[in-house]
N, C-alpha and C positions, 0 to 999 in steps of 0.2 A: 328402285334403288336397292342394291345388294347389301347384305350384312358386312361384307368385306370393305366395301366403299365407305359405309357409314362408320365402321369402327376405325378404319385407317384415317379418316378425316378427324374423328374425335381424338385419336392418339396423337396425330401430328399437331393439332391445335393445343392440346394440354401440355405436350412435351415442349413445344415452342414457348408457351407462356411460362412454364416452370423454369426453363433455361434462362429466359430473359430476366425473370425475377431474381434468380440466383446470382447471375452475373452482375446485375445492377446493385444488388445488396452488397457485393464485394467492394464496390466503389462508393458505397454509402448513398446510393440513389434509391430511396424507399417509396417513391410515389406510387409505383405499381403495387406495392404491398398493401397500401391503404385501399386502393380501388379493388384489389383482388378479394378483400374480405367479403364484400357483397356478392361478388361472383361465386366464390366457393361456398358461401352460405346457401345460395340458391341451388348450386350443383349438388351439395350434400342433401338438401331437402328432396331433390328429385331422386337421388340414388337410394336413400334410406327412408323415404316417407316421413321426414322430420318437419319441424316448423322453426328452424333456426332463424334468428335475426341478429343484426348487429347490436352488441351490448351497449354501444353509445346511445342507442335509441331509448335505453332505460336509465343508464347511469353513465355519465361522461368520464372518459379517461380511466377506465378500470384496468389495472395492470394484471396480466395473467389470464384474462378472459376477453376473447374477441367476439364470440358468438354465443347466443343463449337460446335454448328451447325450453320455455317455461312449462309447456304441456308435458313433454317427455322427460323433463328434468335432466337436461344435458347442457354442459358448458364446453366450449371448444377454444383452444388456443391455436391460432394459425401462425406459422413462422416460416421464414425463408431459410432458417438455420435448422439443420438436422443433427442436433447434438444432445447428449445426455444432460449437460449443464443447463441447456435452455429449458428442458422439461422440468428439471428440479427447481430451477429458478421460478417457474410458473407455479409449481406445487407449493412453494414456500410462501406465496403471497397470502397475507392475512385475510384478504377479501374472501378466500375460500371457506373461512369459518362460517360465512353466511349461507353457504351452499352445501351443507353437509349431506343433504338428501339427494344431491345431484351426482351424476357421473361425469368424470373429466375425460375429454378426448384431446389428443394432440395431432395436428395435421401439419406435416412438413411439406411445404410446397416444392422445395428443391432438395434433392439428395435421396439416397436409398436408406430407408429406415429399418431394413431387415435385422441388422445387428442390435438396434435399439430395443427391439421387441424381446430380446433375450436377456436384457439387463434388469437389475433391480434398482429402484429409485427411492430416494428419501421422500417420504410423503407425510410431513409433520402434522398435517391437519386431518389425516385419515380419510380423505375424500375417496370415493370409489374410483379406482384407476387400475386397470389390468393391462399392462404393456402389450401383451400378445394380441389383444383384441382392440385396444383403444388408441394405438398409434397408427396413423395413416400417412401414406405418401402417394405420389402420382401413380407409381407402379401398382399399388394396391387398388386404387380407384379404377384404373384401367382394367384390372383383372375382374373387378366387379361388373364393369360395363360389358366386358367381353362375354360374360356368361348370362347377360340379360336376353330375354326374347326380343324379337325384331321390333315389336311395338314400343318397348321401353327404350331400346337403343335409339329409335327414331326421335323419341321425346328428348333424350339427351342431346342428340345431333341438332335438333331444331333450336334448343336453348343455346348451345355453344356457337352455332352459326349466327344466331341473332346477337350474341354478345361479342364474339371475336371476329366476325366477318367471314365471307365466303372465299376469299383469296388465300391460297396456300403459298407461304413464303419459302419456296425451295428453289434450288438451282435446277432449271429444266434444260433438256437437250433435245435436239431434233431426233426423230425416229422414223424409220421406214414404215413401221406399223401405223403411225399417225397419218403418214402420207397416203397409204392405201385406203385407210378409213375415210380420209377427206375425199378421195376419188370416188369411192363407193357411195358416200353420202350425197354426192352431187348428182347421182344417177336417179332416174325415175324407175323404181323397181316394181311399182304397182301393176304394170301391165305384163309382167313376165309370168307366164303360166305353162309354156311349152316345155315338155320333158327334155332334158339334155341327153346327149348321146353317151349315157352311162348305164350300167346294168343295175336295175333296181333289185334284182335277185341277189347279186353279189353284195350289194350294200346291206340288204336285210340279213344276209349270212354273217357279215362282219358285226352287225349289231347284236345278233344272238351270241356270237362267239365271245364278245366282250361283255355280255350281261348288261346291255345298254337299252333295255326295253323301255325304261322310263324316259329316255332321251329320244326314242324312236320318232315321236311326233315331230320334234324339232328337226331332226335329220331329214325326214321325209318332206317337211314343209320347205326347208331351205336348200335342198339339193337342186331345186329348179334354177338356182342362181349360179350353178356351176359354170355354164358357158359364159355368162356375163362376167363373172369374176376372172375366168381364164383370159377373156379378152382384155380386161383391165390389167391383169398381171403382165400381159404382153406389152401394153402401152407403158406400163411402169418400168419394165426392163429396158425400154428405149432410152430412158433417162440415165442409165448406167448399168453395168453388169452386176449380177448377183442381188439385185434389189428384191425381187420376189422370193428368191432363195433365202435371203436373210429373214424375211417375214415368216416363212414356213419353218425356218430353223428356230426362231424364237418360240413358236407354238410347240414345236417338238421338244425343245429344252424344257419348257414349262410343264409339259406332260410328264417327262421323266423325273422332274423335280417333285411333282405331286405324287407320283407313283411311290416315292419313298415315304410319304407322309400319310397317305390315304389308301385304304384297301378297297373301299367301295368304288366301283368303276363309274357309276352314275354321278357320284359326288365329284370325282375327278373331272368328268366332262364339264359339269357346270362350274366348277372352281376355275377351270381354264378360262372360261368366258369371263368370270369375275376378275381374274388376275390380269387378263389382257386389257379389259376395260380400264383398270387402274393404270397400266403402262401407257395407254393412249392418253388418258386424262393428264398424266404427268409429263407428256411430251411437249416441248416448246412449240412445235409446229402444228399442234392439234387445233383445228378450227372448231370451236365449241358448237355443238348441236344438242337438241333435246336428248335427255338421257335415254329415252325409249328408242330413239333412232340410233344412238351409239350402240346400245345393246343389240339391236337388230343387225347392224353392220358387223359387229364383232362375232355374233352368232353365225353369220354367213361365212366368215373367215374360218371359224373353228369347224363347222360342218364340212367345208371344202377341204380342210386339212385332214379330216377324218376320211373322206372319200379318197384322197390322194395318197393314202398310206403313210402320212406324216405323224399321225398320232393314233394310239391304240394298236393292238396286235392284229395281224391279218390271218384269217383262216388259211389253211393249206390251199394253194392254187388260186388265191384271191386275184381277180382281175376285173377292175371296175370299168375299164374302157370297153365300149361296145364295138365289136369288129363288124364292118359292113362288107 
């Protein structure tokens, strides 16, 4: 499972939850706020290695404090309101006198807290609170997750998937990408070993020209499927004009998009695979298969596009077709 897939899933789930909580709060439906306290306590524990738990487990109905970590001496107010008045209201609570040696954190579930971090706040009880560091929102949490290593991202992913479910609630549309993936996935590829009628020398030349030595193993492994994919593209085009052309155009467009964002050619190659996997997964007509099989099918598409001159630059005189 790729970093981009993991992060996109986390971002979509947290953004969706944030939006729902914010919208429901506007019409005074606060049930999700109550349930979300336990969810965000565990999420913050994972992100920052804390031991937060619901304050109600220690003392019932404490205003201004939702979560507490007695070991690290942290108290947290969680709110669906991202306003200065809300923070100051929490800081004014007399209960904070009992927690003078704690630090106070504010977590806005809904809204952008960037401007709040530049404000000054009335803090009558003098509890430790530094707005720039102690105010969190979903955007800030996502930025923390984005910079985690893959193992820590997986831990967050597993937690969120377990809490919020595996289905992604977005509007999906059919795509030709998903259709061709469905076609390839239905084929037995294990017996294909015969070299296709393409020039291995020319392909090696293009690999060197684009500094793709790190991807050479994949290109060489998957080039054997060139004839099979060509056959499937021909079948695909019988369903309507421009179908295979549209698939190759998407790959080409993604290549040029990444070219503006990334200088490392190998990184671009593998990011194309990750991005196309995402597009397929989010297509309405995608028939779900194990992730490893999906990655294989998409990799075959990308290698084929590389051979066919649709992605990456061609060396002078490049001609991948073997003339007989």
